[in-house]
Jmol script that loads the backbone (N, CA, C; Angstrom):
load data "model"
ATOM      1  N   MET A   1     -18.263 -38.694 -26.609  1.00  0.00           N
ATOM      2  CA  MET A   1     -18.833 -39.981 -26.885  1.00  0.00           C
ATOM      3  C   MET A   1     -17.735 -41.030 -26.931  1.00  0.00           C
ATOM      4  N   ILE A   2     -17.417 -41.544 -25.789  1.00  0.00           N
ATOM      5  CA  ILE A   2     -16.294 -42.460 -25.638  1.00  0.00           C
ATOM      6  C   ILE A   2     -16.508 -43.779 -26.395  1.00  0.00           C
ATOM      7  N   HIS A   3     -17.749 -44.211 -26.561  1.00  0.00           N
ATOM      8  CA  HIS A   3     -18.008 -45.493 -27.224  1.00  0.00           C
ATOM      9  C   HIS A   3     -17.582 -45.492 -28.692  1.00  0.00           C
ATOM     10  N   GLN A   4     -17.415 -44.342 -29.290  1.00  0.00           N
ATOM     11  CA  GLN A   4     -17.005 -44.271 -30.686  1.00  0.00           C
ATOM     12  C   GLN A   4     -15.521 -44.600 -30.875  1.00  0.00           C
ATOM     13  N   GLN A   5     -14.766 -44.624 -29.789  1.00  0.00           N
ATOM     14  CA  GLN A   5     -13.329 -44.909 -29.866  1.00  0.00           C
ATOM     15  C   GLN A   5     -12.963 -46.279 -29.304  1.00  0.00           C
ATOM     16  N   TRP A   6     -13.929 -47.083 -28.905  1.00  0.00           N
ATOM     17  CA  TRP A   6     -13.633 -48.377 -28.295  1.00  0.00           C
ATOM     18  C   TRP A   6     -12.891 -49.307 -29.243  1.00  0.00           C
ATOM     19  N   GLU A   7     -13.206 -49.287 -30.517  1.00  0.00           N
ATOM     20  CA  GLU A   7     -12.549 -50.193 -31.457  1.00  0.00           C
ATOM     21  C   GLU A   7     -11.049 -49.952 -31.535  1.00  0.00           C
ATOM     22  N   THR A   8     -10.622 -48.708 -31.357  1.00  0.00           N
ATOM     23  CA  THR A   8      -9.203 -48.388 -31.453  1.00  0.00           C
ATOM     24  C   THR A   8      -8.497 -48.412 -30.098  1.00  0.00           C
ATOM     25  N   ASN A   9      -9.238 -48.519 -29.005  1.00  0.00           N
ATOM     26  CA  ASN A   9      -8.625 -48.614 -27.682  1.00  0.00           C
ATOM     27  C   ASN A   9      -7.870 -49.925 -27.543  1.00  0.00           C
ATOM     28  N   LYS A  10      -6.911 -49.954 -26.635  1.00  0.00           N
ATOM     29  CA  LYS A  10      -6.180 -51.197 -26.413  1.00  0.00           C
ATOM     30  C   LYS A  10      -7.112 -52.232 -25.777  1.00  0.00           C
ATOM     31  N   THR A  11      -6.815 -53.479 -26.061  1.00  0.00           N
ATOM     32  CA  THR A  11      -7.612 -54.589 -25.549  1.00  0.00           C
ATOM     33  C   THR A  11      -7.316 -54.784 -24.071  1.00  0.00           C
ATOM     34  N   ILE A  12      -8.369 -54.889 -23.265  1.00  0.00           N
ATOM     35  CA  ILE A  12      -8.218 -55.096 -21.824  1.00  0.00           C
ATOM     36  C   ILE A  12      -7.735 -56.517 -21.555  1.00  0.00           C
ATOM     37  N   ARG A  13      -8.399 -57.486 -22.166  1.00  0.00           N
ATOM     38  CA  ARG A  13      -8.007 -58.900 -22.101  1.00  0.00           C
ATOM     39  C   ARG A  13      -8.823 -59.662 -23.140  1.00  0.00           C
ATOM     40  N   GLU A  14      -8.502 -60.930 -23.309  1.00  0.00           N
ATOM     41  CA  GLU A  14      -9.221 -61.784 -24.250  1.00  0.00           C
ATOM     42  C   GLU A  14     -10.257 -62.612 -23.481  1.00  0.00           C
ATOM     43  N   LEU A  15     -11.438 -62.769 -24.060  1.00  0.00           N
ATOM     44  CA  LEU A  15     -12.497 -63.571 -23.466  1.00  0.00           C
ATOM     45  C   LEU A  15     -12.862 -64.707 -24.413  1.00  0.00           C
ATOM     46  N   THR A  16     -13.210 -65.852 -23.843  1.00  0.00           N
ATOM     47  CA  THR A  16     -13.636 -67.001 -24.643  1.00  0.00           C
ATOM     48  C   THR A  16     -15.144 -67.168 -24.501  1.00  0.00           C
ATOM     49  N   CYS A  17     -15.816 -67.337 -25.617  1.00  0.00           N
ATOM     50  CA  CYS A  17     -17.261 -67.554 -25.621  1.00  0.00           C
ATOM     51  C   CYS A  17     -17.542 -68.994 -25.186  1.00  0.00           C
ATOM     52  N   VAL A  18     -18.402 -69.170 -24.184  1.00  0.00           N
ATOM     53  CA  VAL A  18     -18.697 -70.509 -23.675  1.00  0.00           C
ATOM     54  C   VAL A  18     -20.060 -71.025 -24.126  1.00  0.00           C
ATOM     55  N   HIS A  19     -20.988 -70.139 -24.471  1.00  0.00           N
ATOM     56  CA  HIS A  19     -22.279 -70.583 -25.021  1.00  0.00           C
ATOM     57  C   HIS A  19     -22.976 -69.413 -25.706  1.00  0.00           C
ATOM     58  N   THR A  20     -23.930 -69.752 -26.547  1.00  0.00           N
ATOM     59  CA  THR A  20     -24.731 -68.733 -27.244  1.00  0.00           C
ATOM     60  C   THR A  20     -26.218 -69.023 -27.075  1.00  0.00           C
ATOM     61  N   ASP A  21     -26.574 -69.662 -25.971  1.00  0.00           N
ATOM     62  CA  ASP A  21     -27.965 -70.014 -25.688  1.00  0.00           C
ATOM     63  C   ASP A  21     -28.701 -68.823 -25.100  1.00  0.00           C
ATOM     64  N   ALA A  22     -29.076 -67.903 -25.954  1.00  0.00           N
ATOM     65  CA  ALA A  22     -29.757 -66.694 -25.512  1.00  0.00           C
ATOM     66  C   ALA A  22     -31.254 -66.946 -25.399  1.00  0.00           C
ATOM     67  N   LYS A  23     -31.873 -66.363 -24.393  1.00  0.00           N
ATOM     68  CA  LYS A  23     -33.306 -66.513 -24.197  1.00  0.00           C
ATOM     69  C   LYS A  23     -34.103 -65.596 -25.118  1.00  0.00           C
ATOM     70  N   LYS A  24     -33.528 -64.444 -25.428  1.00  0.00           N
ATOM     71  CA  LYS A  24     -34.294 -63.419 -26.116  1.00  0.00           C
ATOM     72  C   LYS A  24     -33.714 -63.013 -27.468  1.00  0.00           C
ATOM     73  N   TYR A  25     -32.404 -63.013 -27.605  1.00  0.00           N
ATOM     74  CA  TYR A  25     -31.761 -62.490 -28.808  1.00  0.00           C
ATOM     75  C   TYR A  25     -31.018 -63.596 -29.555  1.00  0.00           C
ATOM     76  N   MET A  26     -30.677 -63.353 -30.794  1.00  0.00           N
ATOM     77  CA  MET A  26     -29.946 -64.331 -31.608  1.00  0.00           C
ATOM     78  C   MET A  26     -28.444 -64.040 -31.523  1.00  0.00           C
ATOM     79  N   VAL A  27     -27.841 -64.483 -30.462  1.00  0.00           N
ATOM     80  CA  VAL A  27     -26.433 -64.225 -30.197  1.00  0.00           C
ATOM     81  C   VAL A  27     -25.532 -65.060 -31.096  1.00  0.00           C
ATOM     82  N   ASN A  28     -26.021 -66.218 -31.541  1.00  0.00           N
ATOM     83  CA  ASN A  28     -25.181 -67.115 -32.330  1.00  0.00           C
ATOM     84  C   ASN A  28     -24.828 -66.545 -33.698  1.00  0.00           C
ATOM     85  N   ARG A  29     -25.435 -65.465 -34.114  1.00  0.00           N
ATOM     86  CA  ARG A  29     -25.062 -64.811 -35.374  1.00  0.00           C
ATOM     87  C   ARG A  29     -23.811 -63.952 -35.224  1.00  0.00           C
ATOM     88  N   ALA A  30     -23.517 -63.523 -34.000  1.00  0.00           N
ATOM     89  CA  ALA A  30     -22.383 -62.623 -33.777  1.00  0.00           C
ATOM     90  C   ALA A  30     -21.269 -63.251 -32.946  1.00  0.00           C
ATOM     91  N   LEU A  31     -21.549 -64.334 -32.237  1.00  0.00           N
ATOM     92  CA  LEU A  31     -20.544 -65.006 -31.415  1.00  0.00           C
ATOM     93  C   LEU A  31     -20.484 -66.476 -31.792  1.00  0.00           C
ATOM     94  N   THR A  32     -19.304 -67.069 -31.645  1.00  0.00           N
ATOM     95  CA  THR A  32     -19.107 -68.486 -31.905  1.00  0.00           C
ATOM     96  C   THR A  32     -18.509 -69.128 -30.660  1.00  0.00           C
ATOM     97  N   VAL A  33     -19.109 -70.215 -30.226  1.00  0.00           N
ATOM     98  CA  VAL A  33     -18.621 -70.924 -29.035  1.00  0.00           C
ATOM     99  C   VAL A  33     -17.190 -71.390 -29.289  1.00  0.00           C
ATOM    100  N   GLY A  34     -16.307 -71.123 -28.328  1.00  0.00           N
ATOM    101  CA  GLY A  34     -14.912 -71.527 -28.417  1.00  0.00           C
ATOM    102  C   GLY A  34     -13.991 -70.456 -28.969  1.00  0.00           C
ATOM    103  N   ASN A  35     -14.524 -69.458 -29.642  1.00  0.00           N
ATOM    104  CA  ASN A  35     -13.687 -68.367 -30.152  1.00  0.00           C
ATOM    105  C   ASN A  35     -13.336 -67.393 -29.037  1.00  0.00           C
ATOM    106  N   THR A  36     -12.194 -66.734 -29.191  1.00  0.00           N
ATOM    107  CA  THR A  36     -11.803 -65.693 -28.248  1.00  0.00           C
ATOM    108  C   THR A  36     -12.054 -64.337 -28.883  1.00  0.00           C
ATOM    109  N   TYR A  37     -12.439 -63.383 -28.042  1.00  0.00           N
ATOM    110  CA  TYR A  37     -12.794 -62.047 -28.491  1.00  0.00           C
ATOM    111  C   TYR A  37     -12.073 -61.010 -27.637  1.00  0.00           C
ATOM    112  N   PRO A  38     -11.611 -59.921 -28.240  1.00  0.00           N
ATOM    113  CA  PRO A  38     -10.929 -58.871 -27.485  1.00  0.00           C
ATOM    114  C   PRO A  38     -11.927 -58.021 -26.712  1.00  0.00           C
ATOM    115  N   LEU A  39     -11.714 -57.904 -25.412  1.00  0.00           N
ATOM    116  CA  LEU A  39     -12.563 -57.091 -24.547  1.00  0.00           C
ATOM    117  C   LEU A  39     -12.117 -55.641 -24.632  1.00  0.00           C
ATOM    118  N   LYS A  40     -13.045 -54.760 -24.989  1.00  0.00           N
ATOM    119  CA  LYS A  40     -12.723 -53.343 -25.142  1.00  0.00           C
ATOM    120  C   LYS A  40     -13.279 -52.490 -24.015  1.00  0.00           C
ATOM    121  N   ASN A  41     -14.392 -52.915 -23.403  1.00  0.00           N
ATOM    122  CA  ASN A  41     -14.972 -52.178 -22.282  1.00  0.00           C
ATOM    123  C   ASN A  41     -15.849 -53.143 -21.490  1.00  0.00           C
ATOM    124  N   GLU A  42     -16.122 -52.784 -20.234  1.00  0.00           N
ATOM    125  CA  GLU A  42     -16.867 -53.657 -19.344  1.00  0.00           C
ATOM    126  C   GLU A  42     -17.737 -52.822 -18.420  1.00  0.00           C
ATOM    127  N   THR A  43     -18.960 -53.297 -18.174  1.00  0.00           N
ATOM    128  CA  THR A  43     -19.828 -52.694 -17.162  1.00  0.00           C
ATOM    129  C   THR A  43     -20.193 -53.787 -16.164  1.00  0.00           C
ATOM    130  N   ASP A  44     -21.064 -53.480 -15.227  1.00  0.00           N
ATOM    131  CA  ASP A  44     -21.467 -54.479 -14.241  1.00  0.00           C
ATOM    132  C   ASP A  44     -22.157 -55.674 -14.879  1.00  0.00           C
ATOM    133  N   GLU A  45     -22.879 -55.442 -15.978  1.00  0.00           N
ATOM    134  CA  GLU A  45     -23.701 -56.490 -16.578  1.00  0.00           C
ATOM    135  C   GLU A  45     -23.211 -56.970 -17.951  1.00  0.00           C
ATOM    136  N   PHE A  46     -22.446 -56.137 -18.654  1.00  0.00           N
ATOM    137  CA  PHE A  46     -22.088 -56.431 -20.036  1.00  0.00           C
ATOM    138  C   PHE A  46     -20.585 -56.386 -20.285  1.00  0.00           C
ATOM    139  N   TYR A  47     -20.157 -57.186 -21.284  1.00  0.00           N
ATOM    140  CA  TYR A  47     -18.838 -57.065 -21.893  1.00  0.00           C
ATOM    141  C   TYR A  47     -19.047 -56.469 -23.279  1.00  0.00           C
ATOM    142  N   PHE A  48     -18.166 -55.578 -23.678  1.00  0.00           N
ATOM    143  CA  PHE A  48     -18.189 -55.008 -25.014  1.00  0.00           C
ATOM    144  C   PHE A  48     -16.972 -55.525 -25.758  1.00  0.00           C
ATOM    145  N   VAL A  49     -17.219 -56.365 -26.757  1.00  0.00           N
ATOM    146  CA  VAL A  49     -16.160 -57.046 -27.498  1.00  0.00           C
ATOM    147  C   VAL A  49     -16.324 -56.773 -28.988  1.00  0.00           C
ATOM    148  N   ILE A  50     -15.250 -57.021 -29.743  1.00  0.00           N
ATOM    149  CA  ILE A  50     -15.358 -56.998 -31.198  1.00  0.00           C
ATOM    150  C   ILE A  50     -15.803 -58.405 -31.604  1.00  0.00           C
ATOM    151  N   ASP A  51     -17.029 -58.505 -32.112  1.00  0.00           N
ATOM    152  CA  ASP A  51     -17.623 -59.809 -32.420  1.00  0.00           C
ATOM    153  C   ASP A  51     -17.331 -60.250 -33.849  1.00  0.00           C
ATOM    154  N   ASN A  52     -18.019 -61.272 -34.312  1.00  0.00           N
ATOM    155  CA  ASN A  52     -17.783 -61.831 -35.643  1.00  0.00           C
ATOM    156  C   ASN A  52     -18.100 -60.855 -36.775  1.00  0.00           C
ATOM    157  N   THR A  53     -18.877 -59.830 -36.514  1.00  0.00           N
ATOM    158  CA  THR A  53     -19.204 -58.835 -37.540  1.00  0.00           C
ATOM    159  C   THR A  53     -18.076 -57.833 -37.725  1.00  0.00           C
ATOM    160  N   GLY A  54     -17.105 -57.826 -36.803  1.00  0.00           N
ATOM    161  CA  GLY A  54     -16.004 -56.876 -36.870  1.00  0.00           C
ATOM    162  C   GLY A  54     -16.294 -55.559 -36.186  1.00  0.00           C
ATOM    163  N   LYS A  55     -17.446 -55.474 -35.526  1.00  0.00           N
ATOM    164  CA  LYS A  55     -17.828 -54.253 -34.823  1.00  0.00           C
ATOM    165  C   LYS A  55     -17.971 -54.546 -33.340  1.00  0.00           C
ATOM    166  N   ILE A  56     -18.070 -53.478 -32.550  1.00  0.00           N
ATOM    167  CA  ILE A  56     -18.263 -53.616 -31.109  1.00  0.00           C
ATOM    168  C   ILE A  56     -19.696 -54.065 -30.831  1.00  0.00           C
ATOM    169  N   GLY A  57     -19.827 -55.065 -29.967  1.00  0.00           N
ATOM    170  CA  GLY A  57     -21.138 -55.526 -29.530  1.00  0.00           C
ATOM    171  C   GLY A  57     -21.130 -55.690 -28.027  1.00  0.00           C
ATOM    172  N   GLY A  58     -22.250 -55.402 -27.394  1.00  0.00           N
ATOM    173  CA  GLY A  58     -22.396 -55.567 -25.950  1.00  0.00           C
ATOM    174  C   GLY A  58     -23.153 -56.844 -25.649  1.00  0.00           C
ATOM    175  N   TYR A  59     -22.571 -57.710 -24.827  1.00  0.00           N
ATOM    176  CA  TYR A  59     -23.163 -59.007 -24.524  1.00  0.00           C
ATOM    177  C   TYR A  59     -23.141 -59.254 -23.028  1.00  0.00           C
ATOM    178  N   TYR A  60     -24.144 -59.988 -22.541  1.00  0.00           N
ATOM    179  CA  TYR A  60     -24.161 -60.362 -21.133  1.00  0.00           C
ATOM    180  C   TYR A  60     -22.894 -61.139 -20.789  1.00  0.00           C
ATOM    181  N   LYS A  61     -22.443 -60.976 -19.580  1.00  0.00           N
ATOM    182  CA  LYS A  61     -21.204 -61.626 -19.133  1.00  0.00           C
ATOM    183  C   LYS A  61     -21.326 -63.142 -19.095  1.00  0.00           C
ATOM    184  N   GLU A  62     -22.546 -63.654 -19.030  1.00  0.00           N
ATOM    185  CA  GLU A  62     -22.750 -65.108 -18.928  1.00  0.00           C
ATOM    186  C   GLU A  62     -22.276 -65.878 -20.163  1.00  0.00           C
ATOM    187  N   TYR A  63     -22.078 -65.194 -21.276  1.00  0.00           N
ATOM    188  CA  TYR A  63     -21.651 -65.849 -22.510  1.00  0.00           C
ATOM    189  C   TYR A  63     -20.136 -66.108 -22.563  1.00  0.00           C
ATOM    190  N   PHE A  64     -19.396 -65.575 -21.611  1.00  0.00           N
ATOM    191  CA  PHE A  64     -17.925 -65.614 -21.677  1.00  0.00           C
ATOM    192  C   PHE A  64     -17.293 -66.142 -20.415  1.00  0.00           C
ATOM    193  N   LYS A  65     -16.059 -66.603 -20.575  1.00  0.00           N
ATOM    194  CA  LYS A  65     -15.186 -66.864 -19.418  1.00  0.00           C
ATOM    195  C   LYS A  65     -13.827 -66.281 -19.784  1.00  0.00           C
ATOM    196  N   GLY A  66     -13.103 -65.930 -18.793  1.00  0.00           N
ATOM    197  CA  GLY A  66     -11.780 -65.396 -19.089  1.00  0.00           C
ATOM    198  C   GLY A  66     -11.566 -64.189 -18.328  1.00  0.00           C
TER     199      GLY A  66
END
end "model"
wireframe off; spacefill off
backbone 0.3
color backbone group
């Protein structure tokens, strides 16, 4: 279960949140516009970052630049 070790893996790069205008979910509780977040894993559709809660969260790539 590789996802259990993502928090301790080295950071791939830093991403900056550009918006939290989610259509379906309340993203603004876990991300803040303008903050940078460490990228721990990436898929075709999602970035997995350590968010404001201090845990790994998976978010659509549209919320970030970097």
